[in-house]
N, C-alpha and C positions, 0 to 999 in steps of 0.2 A: 537617465530616463525617469519619468514620473512613477512614483510608487503608488500602486493601487491597493485598496483594502477591501476585503470581503469579510463581512460580519457573520460569525457563526452563532446561531442560537441553538443550544443543546440543553434541553430541560430548563433549569433556572439559570444557567450560565451563558453569558455572552462574551465572545472574545474575537479579536481581529486576526485575520490571516493577511499579512503584509507581503506584497509581491513586487520585487524591484531589484535593483543592482546595489551592491556594496551595503547590504542591510546588516551584515554581521557587526559593522561599526555602530549600529543602533541598539545593540544588545544592552548596553549600559542604560540608555534611556528607557528601554522597556522594563528593566529591573527597577529603575527609580520610580516608575509610575505604578508599580504593583500595589494593589490594595488588599487588606486594609493598611498595610505598611510594607515598605521594601524589605527584602531579606538582608541580613548582615553577612551570611555565608552562602556561597554557591558552589555546587559540585558540577563541573563541566565534564560531561562524558563524550569523548570524541572517537569516531571510527578511526582505527589505527592506520587506515590506508589514505587518509586525507593528507594533503600537503601541509607541512609544518606552518606555512604562512597563514593558512585558513584557521588553524587552531590558535595561532598567536593573535590574529586579529580579534577572534572571539574573546580570548582571555583578556586582552588589553582593554577591550570595551567593557567587559564585566568588572574589571578591576577599577574602572573609573567611577563605579557606583556602589561597590561592595567593599566591606572591610577585608574579607578573605575570599579568595577564589582557589579552589582545589581542582586538580585535573585527574581524571581517570580515563583509561582507554578501553575500547571495545573492539574485539575481533569479529567483524560482521559476517558470519556465516550461519546457515541454518542449523548446523550442528552446534554452534556456540550460542545459539539463541535458546539457552538451556537453564535448567535449575541451578547448575553450578555457576554459570555466569551471573545469574540473578542473585545468588548468594554472595558472590564476590563483590558486586556493586553495593549490595546492602552493607556489607562489612566496611567497604570504603567510605560510605556515607556515615556510618556509625563512628568510625575511627576519627572522622573530621568533625564530629559533633553536629551534623546536619539535623535540625529539628523541624517542628511543624511550621515555624515561621520562616524557614529558609527555602531554597529552591534548587532543583536539578535542571540542567540544560542538556538536551540531546542534540548533538552535532553529528549528523551522518545520514545514512539512508534509512529505509523502512525497518530493517532489523534493529538498528541502533535505537530508533525512535520507539519501537514497540517494547524493547527490553527496558530502556530507561523509563519510559512511561509506566510500565508495570512496577518497577522499583519505586517510583514516586507514588504510585497508587497505594502501595503497601507499607512503605517505610514509616514507622511510627503511626500507622493507620492513615497515612496520606500527607504528602507534602506537595508543594507547587512544582510545576514543570513548564519549561518553555521548549518548544520544538523548533529546531533549526535544520530543516531538511536540505540535503546536499545532492540528492538524486532527483530526476524528473518524476520517477514513480512515487517517491515520498512526498514531493511537493503537491502532486495532484490527488494523492490518495492517503497514504499511510499516516501522514502527520496531522490530518484533519479528521475530526469526529470523535476522538477520545478512545478508540479501541487500542488496548495495550495487551501484551501477552508474550508468552514464550512457548516453545515446542516441548512435546513430551514424547519419550520413547516408551512404548508399551507393546507387548506381543511382537517384539522385533520390528515394529514400525515406528517411524518418526511421524508424530501427529502434529500437524501445523496449528500453532496458536491455540493449543488445547487448554492451556492454563492462562487465565488473564482476567482483566477487569476493564470497566469503562472509567476513564479518568481524563477529563478534559484539560487541555493545557491552558495556561494563562494567555498565551499568544503563539502564533506561528510566524516565523520570519523566513520566507522563501527568497533567498538571495540568488538570483539567476546566474551571477558570475561564478558561483561554486560549481555549476555544471561543467565548467571548462576542464575540470580534472577527470571527468568521466571518459572512459574509452567508448567507442561507437556501440559496442554490444550493450554495455550498461545503460547508455543513453537510450537506445532503441527499446530496451526493456520497459521503460516507462510508458511507451506508446501503447502497450497492451492494455493498461488501465484507462488510457485516454479513449481508445476505441470502445472499451466497455462502457464508459460514461456516455459516449455518443449514442450507444445502443439503448440507453434507458432515459435519454434526456428530453423526450418528446414534450413533456409538460412544462419543462423549465427552459430549455434551449433547443427547440426543434431543428434549428439550422446547424447545430454543432457538428453533426456527421459530415454534411456537405462542406462546411468551412474547413474541417480538418483535412478532408481529401484534397480540396483546392490548395491548401497551404502546406501540404505535406513536404514538398521540396524545400521550402523555406525553413520548416521545422527541423528537417533532417540536416540542413546546413547550419542549424543553431542560430538563426536570425533572432536577435534579441527581442525585437518587437513581436515577432510571431510567437516566440516562446512565452512572452509575458501574457499575450492574449490567450494562448492555449491553456496556460496554468490557471489564469483567472476564470475562464469559462468552465473549466473542469471543476475547480473548487466550488463555483456557484452551483453546479449540478449536485455535487455531494452535499453542500450546505443545505440545499432544499430538502434532500432526503433525510438527513440527520435531524433537521428541525421537526419533522413529523414523527420520528420514531428513533429517539436517541439510543435506546438500549435493545433495539431489534426485538421488540415484543409483539409487533403486529403479526396477526396470524397469516395474513396475505399481504403481498406488496411491502411497503415500508422499506426499512433499511436492508432487508433481505435482498432487495433488487440489486444492491451493490455487489452481491455475490454471483452475478451472472458469469457463467463459465468457471467459477471457482470450485465447485464440487468436483468437476473433472480435473481442474488444475492442481488442486491440493493432493489429489490421489497420485498424480504422476510427478509432481515437483519434488517429492521427497524420495524418489527412486534414484540412488546416487549414480547410476551408470548411464542415465539418459543424457544425450547431448543434442543441441539444436542442429548440428551439421555433421553428425556421425564421427566427429573427432573426439576421441576419448579425453583429450586434454581440456575440452570445453565442457565436460560433465562436472556437476549436474546442471540442470536447467536453472536459469534465473526465473524469478517470480513472474515477470512480465512475459517471458517466453512461454511459461506454463499457462498463463492466463490466455495468451493468444491461441494456443492449442485448445484450451478449454472453451473458448468462444466458438471455434470451428465445430467442436463436438456438440456444443449446446445448440447451435443453429441447425446442424445436421439432425440432431434428435428432434428438434421442433419441426423440421421439415417432414420427418417420417411420421409425425403426429398430425400433419396438415395444419400446423399453427402458422407456418410461414411458407412462402413460395420459393422457387428456385432462384428468382431474381435477388432476394435478400441474401440467400446463401452465397451466390456468386459475388455480390457486392462485398460482403464481409470477408470472403476469401481474398478478394483482390486488394482490399484496403490493408489487410494484415501482410500480404506479400509485399506490397509497395512500401510498407513500413520497415521491411527488412526482418520481419519476425517469422518464425516457422509456422507452417500450416499442417505439416506432417512430420512424423518422427519414427525412426526405426528402433528396434530393440524393446518395444513395449512388451510387458508380460501378457498373459492371457486376459481376455475380457473378464473372466470370472475372478481372477486375482485383483484386477483393478476395481471391480464392483465391490469386492470384499473390503478394499481400502476405503471406498466411498462410504460404506456402512459405518465406518469409524469416524467419519467427518463430524466436526463439532456442531454442524448445523442440523444434524439428524434429530428428528423429533419422534418420541415414542417408539423408537426402533425403526422408523420409516425414513428413507432417504428423502431429502428435500432439494429440489433442483430449481434454479431460475432459468426460464427459457424465453427466448424472444417470441413475440406474437405479431410483430410488425416493425416498421422503421421507427426507432426511438422508443419502443415499447416492449416490456417484458412482464412476466408474471411468475409467481411461485407455483410449482407443481409438486405435489407430494407423491413420491414413488411412481413415476411414470412406468409404462410397460417395459419390462426388461429388454425386450427385443429392440425397442426404440433407443434405449441407452447404449446397447451394443452397436447399433448402427452409428451412433455418434462417435463411439470409440473407433470403429472401423474407418471412419472418415479421416482420422488423424494418424492412422497406422500406415507406415511405409516400410515394407519389407524389402531390403536390398540384398 
């Protein structure tokens, strides 16, 4: 299939997101083209759940362009997206002599990309990084835009992405064939971010929501052409947002819109006992599952504030259900406990909670501390007591 390229403009940096098949074999070419000069050493950090053949392909391609290629592994769980893992990778880079002229390569999902990106942002005050996402979620969202970070444990809570930095990659290689190794649950998780993008895409791609719903069966069947278009259109939506607000400094709108559903999602995602189907073996929630629930809560909150109508709520619910993602969950703690978790969200400003809420098809806005009863109605909408 033909490789498509989306150019990302983030501040003063421009870089390509390449979308196609068998792109890991092009890593060597990407390294050779790096400016102002190619690196001589590369540290490839790979998710330890990836097939050995995927890692070998990436390593062989890198070796064709670099004098030295070193391998490190990453155990991609939210608990391991930690200061300890961050320190371990720094030590690995230091022991192999990785310097400012060299490069890190992240091969894996969003957790791997965030962790490796943050190491690259801080190692010797900044080295280059290439993102090679291997999950749908990472391809459409986490690998694009330069957000990096790790989780922090404080006051007995795991705080999502609380420590991090903005560090744009040199390029992103989204090789669709790497999705073959995902199980169905991991694959569907990526659709949570796709649905979110469609809910804010009105100014960039107003037909994205309708297109996604029409092509959902092909997407779930992993049709290569449908996946390529899904990824490209989602990346273009995110690229348009990032271009206007690289570091999320806009007081309203801007990059914060990408957090639609995420204030709710981050508050429940880190509760280790929650499962999308009440099977304890499937706990905790995956990020996309939490986002899907967060979208339901956000639309419900918006409906209670008369920002949207019942039709948009019903459409959102139906799209999430047809994607195989949860719309309700049992075992949630009290609303008061969840609201307390929200108060610790990294997006809070001046002690006030900041939400992104839909205001119509393809449109959303930031809302600073909406009425508490509206937030609780949002949480009640995803609560299932069995």
